[in-house]
C-alpha positions, 0 to 999 in steps of 0.5 A: 500500500505504501509504494501505491501512495508513494507512486501516486504522489510522484505522479501528482508531483510530476503533474504539478512540475509540468504544468508550471513549467508550462505556464512559465514557458507561455509567460516568456512569450510577454517581452517584459516577463522575459526581460525581468527574468533575464535580469534575475539571472537565477535558473528557470526551474527556480522561477517556476512556481513564481510565474503568477507574481512575476506576471504581476510585476511584468504587468506593473512595469508595462504600466510604468512605461505608459505613465506620464506622471504620478497622477496617472498611476495604475498600480495597486500603490501609487508611484510604486511598481511591483518589482522581483529582487535577488537577495543571497540567491532568494528571489523576493518581490517588493514595491519600488518608488517609481521615478516621479515618486522619488522626484515628489518626495525629494521635492516635498523633502522640506515638508520634514523641517517645519512641524504642525502642533495641532494644525491643519495639514492645509498649512502645509501647502502654504506657498508664498507664491499662492498668496492673495495679493490683491488686498492692500491690506495685506502689502505690509505683512507681505513685504515684513516676511519677504524681507525676513526670508531674504535676510535670515539668519541675520534677523532677530525679531519676528512678527506679532500679528494680529487682526480680524478673524479669518484674515489668513494670518497663520497662512501668512507665516506658515508659507514663510516658514515653508519657503525657508524650510526649503533652505533646510530652516527648521521651524514649528507651528504651534496652536497654543490653547490645545498646546496648553491643554496637551502639555497637561496630560504629559507630565509623566511622558514627555513633558520637558521634550515638549517644553525643550523642543519649543523652545530651541526650535530656530523658528517658532509661531505660537498661533492664536495666542489670547485664545486660551484660559488663563492660568497661572501656570500657563502664562508664567511657568510655560509661556513666560519660560519659553519666551525668556529662553528664546530672548535670551538666545535672539531667537525669532519668534512669531505670534498670531492673534485676534488681540493687538499687544494692549488687549493681550496684556488685558487678557493676562492680567486675570487668571481665575480670581487673581489680577497680576499686572506685573506678570502680565506686563512681563509677558508683554515685554518679553513679546516686544523684545521678540516681535514687531507688532503688525495688524492685519485687517482683511476680508475673512478668507475662510468664509 
């Protein structure tokens, strides 16, 4: 009985081997498939069981030949081609970036130079060339931002930009940060109210790392300052320490707010039931040292 079973198994294996060889040889009639096989430099017999995967690779490589840009990519993973690779004599398969994906990655590498804390991803797409320039109220701000780009790093002060809601304050400064990111300048854009809330939950984890990072980043935008609920901890220990460090090290710092500095000082005077004019004045003095106040008034571009 054992011999009969062995013979049957041998017969089945021979049939499978023949079918695999047949499928492989039929696939070789495709020029792209044949080229891929030739490049592998492996014995054909070793490739028989990989015919379907190699055919998939051939189809994706054909798509790449006909492709004109990454937007027309028809492969399973956009911008990548399924490719056979030989490692230590073993055939493996991997997705490799196409020329368009590599170009896109290279062109967008600068985006890694700006960190966005609790900010919409749309700010990553902010560009100086795309800024709406027909509004004359923006001229002074645009001039200041362009001057900053030209003079950096030989510049010490940032801008405290205040004005009407939805006038594009954050977008304008984000565009400038993104422009400098192309020159490998690191920056961070921090939505201040949410940053403070997030810090409260990180006392036992990365609290100190977050503070030190914000203190030391070459370019910093504290976005929507004045929108937070004032506490002595947030005002004096967090904001005060960050501004103090950056002031001592002459590090350009930017701010956006719906308040002018006089109104911001009034905002910082009150924390719960306490009134502290001295501590509020200290914060404003540090901001004045770090940034020049500018007003931006324009139509609400969010509406």
